[in-house]
N, C-alpha and C positions, 0 to 999 in steps of 0.2 A: 681530487681537489675540489673543495666546496664551491657552491655558486658565489659569484661575485656581483656585487652591486655598483660600487664606485670605482671606475677603472680609468687609469691614465694611459692612453694610447700614443705611442711615439711612432711616427713614420719617418722614414729616412728618404734622402733625395732619390735614391733608386726606386722607390715605391711611388713617390709623387710625379717624377719626371721620366721622360724617355731618355735613352742614352744621349740625344743630342741636345738635352736640356729643356725641350718643350714640355708643357705639362701633359702628364698621362691622363687624359680627361675620362676614358674609360674606367680606369682605376679610382681616380678621384670620385667619380659619380658613384661607384659601388661603394666605397668607403663612407661617403656622406649618407648614402641610402641605409647602410648598415648601422651607422651610429644612431641616425634619427629612428630607425625602427627599434633599436634596443632602448633609446629614450622612451619610446612609447610604451614600452613594457615596464618601465619604472628604473631602469639602469641609469646612472650618471657617468656620462663620458667626458673627459677632457682630452683634447687633442693637441699634442705637441708636434709640430710640423717642421721639417727641413724643407730646402728647395729653394728658398728665396733667392739666393746668389745665382744658382742655376738657371732659374727662370728669368732673372733679370739680365744675365749674360746673353741669353737666347734672344731676348727682347731687344736688346741694344744692338743686336747684329754681329756679336763677337764669337769667334771660333773658340776661344779659350777664356777662363776666368781672368780678370785683370790682374796684373802682377802687383800693382801697388795697393796699399791699404785703402786709401781714398777711392780708387776705382772699384774695389770689391764693396765698399760701403755704398758707393752710387748704385751698383748692380743690386746690392740688397734691397735699397730703397725702391727702386724700380720694380724689382721681382715681388717684394712684399705686397706692394699694391695690387699686382697681377694675381698673386696667389689668393689673397684674402677676396678679392673680387670673384673669382672662381668658387671658393668655399662659400661665400655668401649666397651667391646664385643657386648653388647646388643644394645647400641646407634649406633654403627658402622654397626650393621645388618639393621638399619632402616636409614642409611645415615646421621646420625647426629654426629657432633663433640662434645666432652665433656672435661671439664678441672677442675681439683680438687683444691678447695681453702680450706686450713685447718686453723682454727682460734682459738685464745684465746682471754680472755676477755681484757687482758692488751693491745693487739694489737688494738683492736676496740675501746678502750677508749683513745687511744693516738691519738692526732689530725693527726700526719703524717702517722701513721698506718691506720687510719681510711680512709684518703685520698687514701692511695695505695690500699686499699681493693676496695673503689668506683671505682678507675681507672681500676683495674683488671676486676670487674664484667662489667663495661661499655665495656670494650675491647672484651671480650668473647661474649657478647650480639651481639656486632657489627660484629664479626665474625660469627654470627649465631650458636654459640657453646652453650651447656648446662653447666652453671656452677654448679658443684656439691660441696655443702659446708658441712662441719662437723666440730665440736670441734676437736682441735688437742689433743685428750686424751693421745696420747703417750708422750707428755711433759707436759701435764697441772697438776697443783697442786691445792690445795683449794684457794690460792690466786689469781690465774689467770684464773679460771675456771667459765663459766656459770652455769654448773652443769645440764642443760637441753637444748635441741636442741629446744624446743618451745620458750623459750625466745631468743635464738640465731637466730631463723627464724624470729622474729620480728625486731631484729636489722638489719638483711640482707634485709628485706623489706623495712626499712627505707632507708638504704644505696642506695638501688637499685631504689627508688622511685616507688615502685610497686603500682599497681593499687588495689591488693587485696593480703592477706596472706591466704593461704589454709593449714589447719592443718589436715593431714589424720591420723586416730587413729583406734583403735579397737572397737569404739563406734560410733553410728550414729550422736550424737550431744550431747548437753547438755539437761539434763532431769530435770523435776521438783522435782524428787525423785530418790533414787537409783534403776534403772531398775533391778538390780541383785537380790533385795530383794522385790521389789514391781512391780508385773505384770501390775498394772494399771499406772505405771509411764508414764507421758506424755513428748514427745519431745517438746522442746522450739525451735521454727523456727527462732524467731528474738529476739536479746537481745539488749535493748536500755539502761537498768538500770543494770550496771555492779556491783553494790553493792548487788543487789538481786541475780545476777548470781553467786557470791562468796557464798551467804547464801545457794542457792540451792545446790551447789558443796559441801559445808562444811557439809551439813545435812546428807551426807552419809558416811558410814564407810567402803565402799568397795573400791577396787583399782580404780574402774570407778569414785568415787565421791570424793576422797581425793587428795593425792599428785598430780596425773596425771592430773586431770581436773582443779585443782587449778593453775597449771603452765600454762595450756592453756588459762585460762581466763586472767591470768597475762600478757601473751604474746599479747593477743587481746587488752589489755588496753595500753600497749606500743604502739602498731601499732596505735591504735585509737588517740594517742596524735600527731601523724604525718598525720592524716587524712586518715588512710588506714584501710579499714574494713577487718574483718577476718571471715573466714568460716571454721567450725569445721564440718568434715564429715568423713564417714567410709571409711577406706582405703582397705575394703575387694576387692572391684572392682574399681581399679584406673580409669576406663572409666568414673567415675563420674566427672572427671576433664572437660569433655566435656560440661557437663551441667553448671558447675560452670563458666567456660570461657564465655560461652553464656548467662550468667546472669539468667539461669533457677534456681529457689530456690532448695537448697539441704542442708541437715544437719542443723546447726544452724548458722545463720548470726549475727555476733556482728557488729552493725551498728556504724558509726562515730557520729551520732546524738544520744542523749539520755538525760535521766533525770538528771543524775548526771555529768553534763559537767563541 
């Protein structure tokens, strides 16, 4: 894989937060340091982050996510403030500017809204700032929500004309079977046939293999339509971004060429 310059990096809640919902400061610090260092070498990184509802739920002193839409919206509003405060402080520590963009599906599907988002992304990158994107869960309803930041990250990658979409998760990549139940499961390093990738993911009944993995393959499919490859890799060590930006194989690469083009 060739060297990548403009990269959209999506981090999931499992990367951003501890299992109890509290921010994983060690990992967030390394993520911001790595992104800042890559910016210093001329790369352009756009960060799509999850975690607002989880962080907000924890800060509100709740043991579980609120059951109501308004409760989740409130948790998102509180958590987004906390999450952005952490990102802003950490990026500032490493000399990087950052700016928040909150999106909903109705904005990105409206032509005027789409062009405004593209213009904002372009302006932030020209200022050498790190755009930090999240779904606006504090106002989102079923009618205007993407529902997962994997899909949103693919849309952002298209808007930004990114060289690659990177999805950092709690698993090393796509496996040929469920690694949670099959110790002999093998990591698939390159995916060209997206139909077979869906089958591999659907064959698992674990959290690794059903909803979570399906949305990632769907995001890769969206990015592929715009000629953007996707890398799915573990977010345990955000320094893996160095390898990905340098074109070193990591995790699973979803190519733009394939059997079911």
